[in-house]
RODO-2510 file (C-alpha; in nm, 4 decimals, decimal comma):
residues 222
     n   res          X          Y          Z
     1     x     8,6407    11,2905     9,2571
     2     x     8,5689    10,9397     9,1615
     3     x     8,4341    10,6633     9,3909
     4     x     8,6048    10,3309     9,3699
     5     x     8,4566    10,0043     9,5309
     6     x     8,6272     9,6840     9,5542
     7     x     8,4865     9,3456     9,6206
     8     x     8,7393     9,1350     9,8514
     9     x     8,7209     8,7792     9,8074
    10     x     8,8244     8,6567     9,4524
    11     x     8,8978     9,0178     9,3510
    12     x     9,1694     9,1780     9,5723
    13     x     9,2554     8,8259     9,6955
    14     x     9,2706     8,4996     9,4961
    15     x     9,0974     8,2939     9,7681
    16     x     8,7710     8,3394     9,9956
    17     x     8,8589     8,4650    10,3340
    18     x     8,5488     8,3652    10,4770
    19     x     8,5908     7,9942    10,3768
    20     x     8,9681     8,0003    10,4548
    21     x     8,8983     8,1183    10,7927
    22     x     8,6515     7,8288    10,8422
    23     x     8,9299     7,5837    10,7179
    24     x     9,1659     7,7442    10,9536
    25     x     8,9349     7,6914    11,2577
    26     x     8,9458     7,3146    11,1631
    27     x     9,3281     7,3285    11,1258
    28     x     9,3858     7,4595    11,4748
    29     x     9,1380     7,2337    11,6301
    30     x     8,8483     7,4605    11,7018
    31     x     8,6106     7,3026    11,4656
    32     x     8,5069     6,9379    11,4263
    33     x     8,7167     6,8095    11,1602
    34     x     8,5966     6,6751    10,8460
    35     x     8,2285     6,7119    10,9240
    36     x     8,2691     7,0731    10,9963
    37     x     8,4847     7,1425    10,6978
    38     x     8,2389     6,9593    10,4634
    39     x     7,9637     7,1754    10,5843
    40     x     8,1625     7,4915    10,5219
    41     x     8,2488     7,3535    10,1813
    42     x     7,8696     7,3154    10,1351
    43     x     7,7710     7,6761    10,2171
    44     x     8,0756     7,7998     9,9962
    45     x     7,9126     7,6016     9,6989
    46     x     7,5823     7,7772     9,7887
    47     x     7,7395     8,1159     9,7735
    48     x     7,9120     8,0514     9,4397
    49     x     7,5762     7,9420     9,3077
    50     x     7,4074     8,2571     9,4291
    51     x     7,1533     8,0680     9,6773
    52     x     7,3301     8,1102    10,0147
    53     x     7,1144     8,1645    10,3056
    54     x     7,3497     8,4234    10,4656
    55     x     7,2036     8,4289    10,8014
    56     x     7,2303     8,0413    10,8550
    57     x     7,5888     8,0680    10,7253
    58     x     7,6789     8,3417    10,9689
    59     x     7,5348     8,1547    11,2746
    60     x     7,7446     7,8478    11,1540
    61     x     8,0626     8,0172    11,0722
    62     x     8,0897     8,2193    11,3971
    63     x     7,9697     7,9449    11,6134
    64     x     8,3328     7,7968    11,6311
    65     x     8,4787     8,1106    11,7784
    66     x     8,2140     8,3337    11,9383
    67     x     8,1702     8,1397    12,2398
    68     x     8,5478     8,1647    12,3350
    69     x     8,6948     8,4435    12,5098
    70     x     8,7439     8,7432    12,2739
    71     x     9,1234     8,7568    12,3236
    72     x     9,1474     8,3944    12,2246
    73     x     8,9570     8,4735    11,9021
    74     x     9,1474     8,7805    11,8165
    75     x     9,4651     8,5862    11,8785
    76     x     9,3376     8,3208    11,6387
    77     x     9,2505     8,5886    11,3778
    78     x     9,5999     8,7376    11,4185
    79     x     9,7553     8,3917    11,3488
    80     x     9,5006     8,3478    11,0423
    81     x     9,6330     8,6761    10,9084
    82     x    10,0004     8,6111    10,9440
    83     x     9,9772     8,2397    10,8136
    84     x     9,6980     8,2405    10,5581
    85     x     9,5970     8,5775    10,4528
    86     x     9,9190     8,7993    10,4345
    87     x    10,0705     8,5454    10,1735
    88     x     9,7583     8,5851     9,9640
    89     x     9,7900     8,9632     9,9290
    90     x     9,9752     9,0196     9,6064
    91     x    10,1594     9,3051     9,4651
    92     x     9,9443     9,3821     9,1670
    93     x     9,6445     9,3997     9,3916
    94     x     9,8075     9,6373     9,6415
    95     x     9,9236     9,8434     9,3374
    96     x     9,5746     9,8612     9,1972
    97     x     9,4246    10,0019     9,5343
    98     x     9,7041    10,2569     9,5764
    99     x     9,6698    10,3788     9,2188
   100     x     9,3079    10,4618     9,2940
   101     x     9,4109    10,6184     9,6471
   102     x     9,6868    10,8252     9,4859
   103     x     9,4384    10,9597     9,2205
   104     x     9,2377    11,0912     9,5153
   105     x     8,9425    10,8472     9,4965
   106     x     8,7205    10,7678     9,7760
   107     x     8,7881    10,3991     9,8231
   108     x     8,6002    10,1279    10,0048
   109     x     8,6074     9,7532    10,0306
   110     x     8,2558     9,6113     9,9893
   111     x     8,2136     9,2399    10,0955
   112     x     7,9948     8,9959    10,2008
   113     x     8,2294     8,8333    10,4524
   114     x     8,1864     8,9437    10,8016
   115     x     8,3661     9,2320    10,9585
   116     x     8,5562     9,0215    11,2225
   117     x     8,7301     8,8307    10,9467
   118     x     8,7925     9,1231    10,7009
   119     x     8,8827     9,4101    10,9301
   120     x     9,2641     9,3202    10,9399
   121     x     9,2573     9,2413    10,5507
   122     x     9,1120     9,5985    10,4744
   123     x     9,3822     9,7318    10,7190
   124     x     9,6566     9,5446    10,5352
   125     x     9,5370     9,6961    10,2197
   126     x     9,5562    10,0326    10,3653
   127     x     9,1767    10,0821    10,3052
   128     x     9,0090    10,2994    10,5604
   129     x     8,6525    10,2342    10,4580
   130     x     8,5166     9,8610    10,5095
   131     x     8,1629     9,7886    10,4270
   132     x     8,1393     9,4057    10,5585
   133     x     7,8526     9,2041    10,7009
   134     x     7,8134     9,3460    11,0476
   135     x     7,7698     9,1021    11,3412
   136     x     7,5378     9,1702    11,6115
   137     x     7,6760     9,1917    11,9725
   138     x     7,5001     9,1553    12,3081
   139     x     7,5086     9,4048    12,6042
   140     x     7,8339     9,2395    12,7194
   141     x     8,0104     9,3014    12,3779
   142     x     7,9828     8,9374    12,2791
   143     x     7,8994     8,7999    11,9433
   144     x     7,5407     8,6572    11,9152
   145     x     7,5690     8,4654    11,5687
   146     x     7,3207     8,7215    11,4109
   147     x     7,3457     8,9834    11,1462
   148     x     7,3193     9,3493    11,2276
   149     x     7,1446     9,5658    10,9861
   150     x     7,1621     9,5248    10,6182
   151     x     7,3994     9,2426    10,5092
   152     x     7,6451     9,3680    10,2269
   153     x     7,5474     9,0879    10,0021
   154     x     7,3899     9,0807     9,6495
   155     x     7,1588     9,3784     9,6266
   156     x     7,2224     9,4632    10,0016
   157     x     7,5658     9,6159     9,8875
   158     x     7,3890     9,8788     9,7105
   159     x     7,1964     9,9850    10,0245
   160     x     7,5311     9,9581    10,2393
   161     x     7,7105    10,1877    10,0054
   162     x     7,4241    10,4499    10,0036
   163     x     7,4163    10,4282    10,3786
   164     x     7,7730    10,4682    10,3978
   165     x     7,7837    10,7599    10,1690
   166     x     7,4998    10,9320    10,3550
   167     x     7,6864    10,8922    10,6803
   168     x     7,9869    11,0804    10,5014
   169     x     7,7449    11,3553    10,3839
   170     x     7,8014    11,2369    10,0146
   171     x     7,5737    11,1294     9,7552
   172     x     7,6102    10,8818     9,4571
   173     x     7,5560    11,1446     9,2077
   174     x     7,8125    11,3620     9,3071
   175     x     8,0912    11,1470     9,1643
   176     x     8,2290    11,1943     8,8305
   177     x     8,2955    10,8267     8,8084
   178     x     8,1966    10,5255     9,0098
   179     x     8,4123    10,2155     8,9655
   180     x     8,3369     9,8577     9,1044
   181     x     8,5706     9,5604     9,0852
   182     x     8,4297     9,2241     9,1366
   183     x     8,4600     8,8513     9,0389
   184     x     8,1217     8,7404     9,1325
   185     x     7,7704     8,7037     8,9995
   186     x     7,6547     8,7763     9,3340
   187     x     7,7606     9,1326     9,2840
   188     x     7,5583     9,1919     8,9577
   189     x     7,3178     9,4427     9,1157
   190     x     7,6087     9,6758     9,2097
   191     x     7,8056     9,5909     8,8779
   192     x     7,4876     9,7236     8,6988
   193     x     7,4510    10,0368     8,8743
   194     x     7,7971    10,1796     8,8588
   195     x     7,9212    10,3790     8,5806
   196     x     8,2494    10,1722     8,5324
   197     x     8,2022     9,8181     8,6475
   198     x     8,5331     9,6044     8,6023
   199     x     8,4965     9,2188     8,6041
   200     x     8,7945     9,1342     8,7966
   201     x     8,9297     8,7768     8,7843
   202     x     8,5811     8,7005     8,6795
   203     x     8,3879     8,3575     8,7179
   204     x     8,2971     8,2282     8,3712
   205     x     7,9442     8,3249     8,4064
   206     x     8,0477     8,6909     8,4781
   207     x     8,3131     8,6894     8,2298
   208     x     8,0376     8,5917     7,9760
   209     x     7,8142     8,8899     8,0846
   210     x     8,1015     9,1314     8,0823
   211     x     8,1800     9,0550     7,7316
   212     x     7,8279     9,0708     7,6264
   213     x     7,7842     9,4270     7,7979
   214     x     8,1183     9,5560     7,6962
   215     x     8,2521     9,5843     8,0507
   216     x     8,6207     9,5941     8,1175
   217     x     8,7654     9,2552     8,2285
   218     x     9,0789     9,2557     8,4534
   219     x     9,2801     8,9498     8,5369
   220     x     9,4953     9,0157     8,8451
   221     x     9,5861     8,6698     8,9221
   222     x     9,7281     8,3947     8,7068
***
């Protein structure tokens, strides 16, 4: 059996779901207009540069919805999926995931975006296993704005994959082949570890590394 891992943002979808959800919060009037949008853009630029303080970003990004009743937040997420995300899920990305599933691979999405935003996206792809940034919840089930456990960001993705496999009673070494599809320099630790890294819609910096190291490059989106 093979193990196939997918990054999400920029890899299976052409945009960044975390950044897009923040912009959607502005669009529906939950966030404070241009000032909030500008800060959201700044955090996104930090992520692209590989210097994001993830804990600071999570506290910021969740602040706009976690104080609201959960039913309201879930309804907003449903609108976000229908209006923003589903149109971004393209046939060629679905086909790539399905090809690995039909081959009998163990498939997971491993993303630095939080679980609240990404759970319905993974479901739309038909992927059972989602390793996303986990959000801490209080005794009443409310979101606190903090991260629970190891975040699936940069080298943390390796830890989360290992923890997930251990929970399934599996080990990395038992797979004949381990594929990882990613567009981002933030994912170099995991790309370096797997047997078959695939630079997917890569940033220019990752494209250069993929070329130098002889990695497969895949362009899903025009």
